[in-house]
N, CA, C and O atoms as a GROMACS GRO file, in nm:
protein
  344
    1UNK      N    1   0.467   3.001   0.022
    1UNK     CA    2   0.503   2.884  -0.088
    1UNK      C    3   0.454   2.980  -0.196
    1UNK      O    4   0.336   2.987  -0.163
    2UNK      N    5   0.468   3.066  -0.314
    2UNK     CA    6   0.402   3.072  -0.415
    2UNK      C    7   0.433   2.945  -0.519
    2UNK      O    8   0.533   2.879  -0.548
    3UNK      N    9   0.322   2.946  -0.550
    3UNK     CA   10   0.355   2.789  -0.754
    3UNK      C   11   0.485   2.892  -0.847
    3UNK      O   12   0.500   2.998  -0.907
    4UNK      N   13   0.540   2.798  -0.814
    4UNK     CA   14   0.611   2.876  -0.963
    4UNK      C   15   0.540   2.870  -1.100
    4UNK      O   16   0.552   2.965  -1.177
    5UNK      N   17   0.458   2.748  -1.138
    5UNK     CA   18   0.321   2.821  -1.249
    5UNK      C   19   0.210   2.867  -1.166
    5UNK      O   20   0.154   2.818  -1.068
    6UNK      N   21   0.188   2.998  -1.246
    6UNK     CA   22   0.073   3.025  -1.204
    6UNK      C   23  -0.106   2.887  -1.189
    6UNK      O   24  -0.212   2.905  -1.129
    7UNK      N   25  -0.056   2.766  -1.275
    7UNK     CA   26  -0.227   2.722  -1.304
    7UNK      C   27  -0.183   2.612  -1.265
    7UNK      O   28  -0.238   2.520  -1.324
    8UNK      N   29  -0.033   2.548  -1.118
    8UNK     CA   30  -0.081   2.473  -1.069
    8UNK      C   31  -0.103   2.538  -0.933
    8UNK      O   32  -0.057   2.639  -0.880
    9UNK      N   33  -0.226   2.404  -0.880
    9UNK     CA   34  -0.211   2.453  -0.694
    9UNK      C   35  -0.132   2.385  -0.633
    9UNK      O   36  -0.049   2.305  -0.676
   10UNK      N   37  -0.160   2.417  -0.520
   10UNK     CA   38  -0.106   2.338  -0.348
   10UNK      C   39  -0.204   2.155  -0.306
   10UNK      O   40  -0.221   2.091  -0.410
   11UNK      N   41  -0.220   2.132  -0.267
   11UNK     CA   42  -0.271   1.996  -0.221
   11UNK      C   43  -0.335   2.149  -0.087
   11UNK      O   44  -0.458   2.158  -0.090
   12UNK      N   45  -0.276   2.234  -0.003
   12UNK     CA   46  -0.364   2.263   0.065
   12UNK      C   47  -0.475   2.380  -0.037
   12UNK      O   48  -0.581   2.412   0.016
   13UNK      N   49  -0.452   2.417  -0.133
   13UNK     CA   50  -0.556   2.486  -0.150
   13UNK      C   51  -0.604   2.462  -0.207
   13UNK      O   52  -0.654   2.564  -0.254
   14UNK      N   53  -0.682   2.280  -0.314
   14UNK     CA   54  -0.658   2.224  -0.339
   14UNK      C   55  -0.775   2.144  -0.200
   14UNK      O   56  -0.884   2.125  -0.254
   15UNK      N   57  -0.779   2.112  -0.101
   15UNK     CA   58  -0.854   2.160   0.015
   15UNK      C   59  -0.910   2.183   0.057
   15UNK      O   60  -0.990   2.118   0.125
   16UNK      N   61  -0.893   2.339   0.031
   16UNK     CA   62  -0.986   2.498   0.079
   16UNK      C   63  -1.081   2.466  -0.035
   16UNK      O   64  -1.203   2.475  -0.029
   17UNK      N   65  -1.025   2.435  -0.117
   17UNK     CA   66  -1.165   2.484  -0.299
   17UNK      C   67  -1.271   2.339  -0.231
   17UNK      O   68  -1.390   2.357  -0.254
   18UNK      N   69  -1.245   2.237  -0.172
   18UNK     CA   70  -1.308   2.098  -0.113
   18UNK      C   71  -1.375   2.162  -0.021
   18UNK      O   72  -1.494   2.133  -0.015
   19UNK      N   73  -1.316   2.281   0.093
   19UNK     CA   74  -1.399   2.204   0.184
   19UNK      C   75  -1.547   2.395   0.193
   19UNK      O   76  -1.637   2.442   0.263
   20UNK      N   77  -1.469   2.423   0.066
   20UNK     CA   78  -1.542   2.556   0.042
   20UNK      C   79  -1.648   2.452  -0.014
   20UNK      O   80  -1.744   2.445   0.062
   21UNK      N   81  -1.658   2.380  -0.110
   21UNK     CA   82  -1.789   2.287  -0.151
   21UNK      C   83  -1.780   2.261  -0.319
   21UNK      O   84  -1.853   2.209  -0.404
   22UNK      N   85  -1.621   2.343  -0.315
   22UNK     CA   86  -1.625   2.318  -0.480
   22UNK      C   87  -1.592   2.201  -0.546
   22UNK      O   88  -1.536   2.112  -0.481
   23UNK      N   89  -1.621   2.181  -0.692
   23UNK     CA   90  -1.577   2.047  -0.715
   23UNK      C   91  -1.388   2.039  -0.782
   23UNK      O   92  -1.321   2.102  -0.863
   24UNK      N   93  -1.366   1.916  -0.684
   24UNK     CA   94  -1.194   1.925  -0.739
   24UNK      C   95  -1.177   1.764  -0.810
   24UNK      O   96  -1.114   1.662  -0.781
   25UNK      N   97  -1.239   1.793  -0.883
   25UNK     CA   98  -1.289   1.620  -0.925
   25UNK      C   99  -1.200   1.618  -1.032
   25UNK      O  100  -1.177   1.500  -1.059
   26UNK      N  101  -1.094   1.750  -1.160
   26UNK     CA  102  -1.056   1.744  -1.198
   26UNK      C  103  -0.906   1.748  -1.229
   26UNK      O  104  -0.834   1.749  -1.329
   27UNK      N  105  -0.893   1.753  -1.083
   27UNK     CA  106  -0.709   1.760  -0.986
   27UNK      C  107  -0.745   1.591  -0.984
   27UNK      O  108  -0.759   1.567  -1.104
   28UNK      N  109  -0.757   1.520  -0.943
   28UNK     CA  110  -0.802   1.362  -0.988
   28UNK      C  111  -0.827   1.257  -1.108
   28UNK      O  112  -0.928   1.293  -1.168
   29UNK      N  113  -0.785   1.168  -1.152
   29UNK     CA  114  -0.799   1.070  -1.307
   29UNK      C  115  -0.787   0.946  -1.243
   29UNK      O  116  -0.719   0.871  -1.313
   30UNK      N  117  -0.832   0.884  -1.116
   30UNK     CA  118  -0.919   0.759  -1.022
   30UNK      C  119  -0.852   0.639  -1.093
   30UNK      O  120  -0.931   0.547  -1.112
   31UNK      N  121  -0.734   0.617  -1.134
   31UNK     CA  122  -0.631   0.542  -1.228
   31UNK      C  123  -0.555   0.486  -1.051
   31UNK      O  124  -0.557   0.364  -1.033
   32UNK      N  125  -0.540   0.508  -1.022
   32UNK     CA  126  -0.427   0.454  -0.917
   32UNK      C  127  -0.484   0.395  -0.818
   32UNK      O  128  -0.596   0.424  -0.777
   33UNK      N  129  -0.420   0.318  -0.777
   33UNK     CA  130  -0.475   0.223  -0.641
   33UNK      C  131  -0.471   0.285  -0.501
   33UNK      O  132  -0.366   0.347  -0.485
   34UNK      N  133  -0.539   0.287  -0.410
   34UNK     CA  134  -0.502   0.350  -0.306
   34UNK      C  135  -0.394   0.297  -0.213
   34UNK      O  136  -0.344   0.197  -0.265
   35UNK      N  137  -0.367   0.311  -0.155
   35UNK     CA  138  -0.292   0.278  -0.069
   35UNK      C  139  -0.285   0.304   0.120
   35UNK      O  140  -0.231   0.386   0.194
   36UNK      N  141  -0.362   0.196   0.136
   36UNK     CA  142  -0.414   0.220   0.259
   36UNK      C  143  -0.249   0.226   0.411
   36UNK      O  144  -0.142   0.168   0.395
   37UNK      N  145  -0.281   0.302   0.523
   37UNK     CA  146  -0.214   0.339   0.642
   37UNK      C  147  -0.103   0.166   0.598
   37UNK      O  148  -0.140   0.079   0.520
   38UNK      N  149   0.022   0.166   0.673
   38UNK     CA  150   0.050   0.033   0.756
   38UNK      C  151   0.082   0.049   0.855
   38UNK      O  152   0.117   0.156   0.905
   39UNK      N  153   0.073  -0.083   0.916
   39UNK     CA  154   0.137  -0.086   1.074
   39UNK      C  155   0.265  -0.225   1.084
   39UNK      O  156   0.289  -0.336   1.036
   40UNK      N  157   0.332  -0.105   1.202
   40UNK     CA  158   0.448  -0.206   1.167
   40UNK      C  159   0.449  -0.290   1.344
   40UNK      O  160   0.430  -0.248   1.458
   41UNK      N  161   0.479  -0.409   1.290
   41UNK     CA  162   0.504  -0.570   1.388
   41UNK      C  163   0.620  -0.626   1.409
   41UNK      O  164   0.683  -0.683   1.320
   42UNK      N  165   0.664  -0.614   1.546
   42UNK     CA  166   0.843  -0.720   1.534
   42UNK      C  167   0.733  -0.867   1.535
   42UNK      O  168   0.642  -0.898   1.612
   43UNK      N  169   0.805  -0.954   1.380
   43UNK     CA  170   0.760  -1.078   1.440
   43UNK      C  171   0.887  -1.145   1.520
   43UNK      O  172   0.982  -1.080   1.564
   44UNK      N  173   0.874  -1.267   1.530
   44UNK     CA  174   0.949  -1.399   1.590
   44UNK      C  175   1.056  -1.466   1.471
   44UNK      O  176   1.176  -1.453   1.496
   45UNK      N  177   1.020  -1.528   1.358
   45UNK     CA  178   1.120  -1.617   1.289
   45UNK      C  179   1.182  -1.720   1.448
   45UNK      O  180   1.219  -1.680   1.558
   46UNK      N  181   1.167  -1.873   1.384
   46UNK     CA  182   1.242  -1.955   1.366
   46UNK      C  183   1.346  -1.970   1.274
   46UNK      O  184   1.330  -1.983   1.153
   47UNK      N  185   1.494  -1.970   1.356
   47UNK     CA  186   1.582  -1.881   1.249
   47UNK      C  187   1.570  -1.982   1.126
   47UNK      O  188   1.519  -1.932   1.025
   48UNK      N  189   1.610  -2.123   1.118
   48UNK     CA  190   1.575  -2.233   0.968
   48UNK      C  191   1.450  -2.142   0.929
   48UNK      O  192   1.413  -2.175   0.816
   49UNK      N  193   1.404  -2.084   0.958
   49UNK     CA  194   1.221  -2.036   0.855
   49UNK      C  195   1.297  -1.907   0.806
   49UNK      O  196   1.310  -1.881   0.686
   50UNK      N  197   1.357  -1.810   0.930
   50UNK     CA  198   1.405  -1.707   0.884
   50UNK      C  199   1.504  -1.750   0.754
   50UNK      O  200   1.470  -1.672   0.664
   51UNK      N  201   1.573  -1.808   0.720
   51UNK     CA  202   1.744  -1.851   0.670
   51UNK      C  203   1.595  -1.894   0.489
   51UNK      O  204   1.601  -1.845   0.376
   52UNK      N  205   1.503  -1.981   0.538
   52UNK     CA  206   1.452  -2.011   0.362
   52UNK      C  207   1.355  -1.875   0.325
   52UNK      O  208   1.320  -1.871   0.207
   53UNK      N  209   1.314  -1.779   0.401
   53UNK     CA  210   1.278  -1.650   0.372
   53UNK      C  211   1.343  -1.647   0.308
   53UNK      O  212   1.327  -1.671   0.188
   54UNK      N  213   1.476  -1.606   0.382
   54UNK     CA  214   1.556  -1.435   0.297
   54UNK      C  215   1.658  -1.562   0.127
   54UNK      O  216   1.684  -1.511   0.018
   55UNK      N  217   1.695  -1.743   0.170
   55UNK     CA  218   1.755  -1.730   0.072
   55UNK      C  219   1.641  -1.688  -0.043
   55UNK      O  220   1.678  -1.633  -0.146
   56UNK      N  221   1.501  -1.717  -0.020
   56UNK     CA  222   1.358  -1.676  -0.183
   56UNK      C  223   1.321  -1.560  -0.205
   56UNK      O  224   1.246  -1.517  -0.292
   57UNK      N  225   1.414  -1.473  -0.067
   57UNK     CA  226   1.401  -1.379  -0.126
   57UNK      C  227   1.503  -1.307  -0.188
   57UNK      O  228   1.462  -1.224  -0.269
   58UNK      N  229   1.634  -1.316  -0.172
   58UNK     CA  230   1.756  -1.347  -0.266
   58UNK      C  231   1.688  -1.362  -0.366
   58UNK      O  232   1.629  -1.272  -0.425
   59UNK      N  233   1.689  -1.550  -0.411
   59UNK     CA  234   1.665  -1.601  -0.522
   59UNK      C  235   1.560  -1.493  -0.593
   59UNK      O  236   1.595  -1.468  -0.709
   60UNK      N  237   1.414  -1.406  -0.542
   60UNK     CA  238   1.332  -1.320  -0.701
   60UNK      C  239   1.375  -1.147  -0.666
   60UNK      O  240   1.334  -1.039  -0.706
   61UNK      N  241   1.446  -1.179  -0.600
   61UNK     CA  242   1.606  -1.039  -0.604
   61UNK      C  243   1.420  -0.943  -0.480
   61UNK      O  244   1.369  -0.838  -0.518
   62UNK      N  245   1.396  -0.980  -0.418
   62UNK     CA  246   1.305  -0.882  -0.361
   62UNK      C  247   1.298  -0.860  -0.190
   62UNK      O  248   1.307  -0.971  -0.139
   63UNK      N  249   1.288  -0.776  -0.109
   63UNK     CA  250   1.309  -0.790  -0.012
   63UNK      C  251   1.240  -0.877   0.072
   63UNK      O  252   1.142  -0.922   0.012
   64UNK      N  253   1.251  -0.936   0.226
   64UNK     CA  254   1.162  -1.064   0.300
   64UNK      C  255   1.006  -0.970   0.287
   64UNK      O  256   0.900  -1.002   0.233
   65UNK      N  257   1.036  -0.877   0.341
   65UNK     CA  258   0.900  -0.802   0.379
   65UNK      C  259   0.881  -0.816   0.246
   65UNK      O  260   0.850  -0.703   0.211
   66UNK      N  261   0.880  -0.860   0.186
   66UNK     CA  262   0.793  -0.875   0.020
   66UNK      C  263   0.697  -1.041   0.032
   66UNK      O  264   0.582  -1.084   0.027
   67UNK      N  265   0.819  -1.082   0.049
   67UNK     CA  266   0.766  -1.194   0.084
   67UNK      C  267   0.685  -1.228   0.167
   67UNK      O  268   0.610  -1.308   0.113
   68UNK      N  269   0.649  -1.208   0.298
   68UNK     CA  270   0.613  -1.198   0.401
   68UNK      C  271   0.506  -1.175   0.346
   68UNK      O  272   0.447  -1.277   0.309
   69UNK      N  273   0.447  -1.062   0.323
   69UNK     CA  274   0.391  -1.046   0.316
   69UNK      C  275   0.295  -1.067   0.180
   69UNK      O  276   0.176  -1.037   0.183
   70UNK      N  277   0.358  -1.122   0.058
   70UNK     CA  278   0.260  -1.173  -0.049
   70UNK      C  279   0.161  -1.286   0.077
   70UNK      O  280   0.046  -1.275   0.121
   71UNK      N  281   0.286  -1.405   0.106
   71UNK     CA  282   0.251  -1.505   0.135
   71UNK      C  283   0.152  -1.470   0.242
   71UNK      O  284   0.123  -1.577   0.296
   72UNK      N  285   0.091  -1.380   0.294
   72UNK     CA  286   0.046  -1.356   0.382
   72UNK      C  287  -0.079  -1.404   0.377
   72UNK      O  288  -0.145  -1.494   0.430
   73UNK      N  289  -0.104  -1.248   0.237
   73UNK     CA  290  -0.196  -1.256   0.164
   73UNK      C  291  -0.262  -1.383   0.136
   73UNK      O  292  -0.372  -1.426   0.173
   74UNK      N  293  -0.152  -1.447   0.050
   74UNK     CA  294  -0.243  -1.617  -0.038
   74UNK      C  295  -0.320  -1.672   0.092
   74UNK      O  296  -0.438  -1.707   0.103
   75UNK      N  297  -0.192  -1.668   0.207
   75UNK     CA  298  -0.333  -1.762   0.308
   75UNK      C  299  -0.480  -1.636   0.337
   75UNK      O  300  -0.599  -1.670   0.338
   76UNK      N  301  -0.446  -1.540   0.350
   76UNK     CA  302  -0.606  -1.484   0.421
   76UNK      C  303  -0.686  -1.475   0.321
   76UNK      O  304  -0.800  -1.427   0.327
   77UNK      N  305  -0.625  -1.527   0.209
   77UNK     CA  306  -0.714  -1.472   0.052
   77UNK      C  307  -0.797  -1.628   0.060
   77UNK      O  308  -0.918  -1.648   0.049
   78UNK      N  309  -0.695  -1.718   0.082
   78UNK     CA  310  -0.778  -1.867   0.131
   78UNK      C  311  -0.811  -1.977   0.151
   78UNK      O  312  -0.834  -2.090   0.108
   79UNK      N  313  -0.802  -1.835   0.317
   79UNK     CA  314  -0.901  -1.867   0.399
   79UNK      C  315  -1.046  -1.777   0.420
   79UNK      O  316  -1.133  -1.774   0.507
   80UNK      N  317  -1.034  -1.742   0.353
   80UNK     CA  318  -1.186  -1.625   0.290
   80UNK      C  319  -1.303  -1.692   0.249
   80UNK      O  320  -1.423  -1.702   0.274
   81UNK      N  321  -1.147  -1.767   0.118
   81UNK     CA  322  -1.219  -1.816   0.009
   81UNK      C  323  -1.376  -1.981   0.055
   81UNK      O  324  -1.490  -2.010   0.019
   82UNK      N  325  -1.252  -2.041   0.162
   82UNK     CA  326  -1.269  -2.162   0.192
   82UNK      C  327  -1.414  -2.155   0.382
   82UNK      O  328  -1.465  -2.226   0.468
   83UNK      N  329  -1.405  -2.031   0.338
   83UNK     CA  330  -1.487  -1.976   0.502
   83UNK      C  331  -1.565  -1.968   0.433
   83UNK      O  332  -1.662  -2.042   0.453
   84UNK      N  333  -1.566  -1.866   0.302
   84UNK     CA  334  -1.749  -1.887   0.159
   84UNK      C  335  -1.764  -2.018   0.164
   84UNK      O  336  -1.846  -2.036   0.254
   85UNK      N  337  -1.740  -2.093   0.132
   85UNK     CA  338  -1.773  -2.211   0.066
   85UNK      C  339  -1.885  -2.305   0.213
   85UNK      O  340  -1.993  -2.356   0.238
   86UNK      N  341  -1.796  -2.281   0.248
   86UNK     CA  342  -1.907  -2.343   0.414
   86UNK      C  343  -2.057  -2.336   0.421
   86UNK      O  344  -2.117  -2.375   0.522
   0.00000   0.00000   0.00000
């Protein structure tokens, strides 16, 4: 596929430059955050807990997954902090 703009490179072209040992740092700003791959799991929640999560998600205008991920992250952070104190 031909580039629309002559000064625009495709990801494949940049990858080839990197493979050839060329400096490709000018194509990256390093201002974003790294997005790690995700894994899908199926979790069974007690009905009442799911209802609570659903109500909270509705109140905050986010989806249930966002609530679960946020609370799990907080719990893991607390776990590691407590573990490092001992």
